[in-house]
C-alpha positions, 0 to 999 in steps of 0.5 A: 500500500502506498503512503501517498495521499491524494486529493478528493475527486470531484465525484467524492466531493459531491457525494460528501456535499450531498451527504451533508444535505441529507444529514441536515434534513435528517437532523431537522426531521428528528433532532431528538435522534441526532445522538443515536444517529451519530452513535450508529455512524461512529460505529460504522466509521470504527468498523472501516479501515482508517487508511489516511489515504486522503490529503490531510490524513483522512481515510477514504473509507470515512469521508462520506460518513464524516460528511453525514455527521457534519450535516447532522450536527451543523453547529459543529462546523463553525 
């Protein structure tokens, strides 16, 4: 496995952006369930490899799920 880090592709960037929108929608429909949703997504992240293949040391296996959490908790993005 290469130690080189790469930038996100335009497709990956758009998927992450779409998942943030989905997260915002979920959060607005069920704000009382945000912590439960975060727990499930965090478990998924922990179950997937953390390969640090994306520029900045992020894992390509985690970026979409991290975007979903960012949408569920927009107040954290300030």
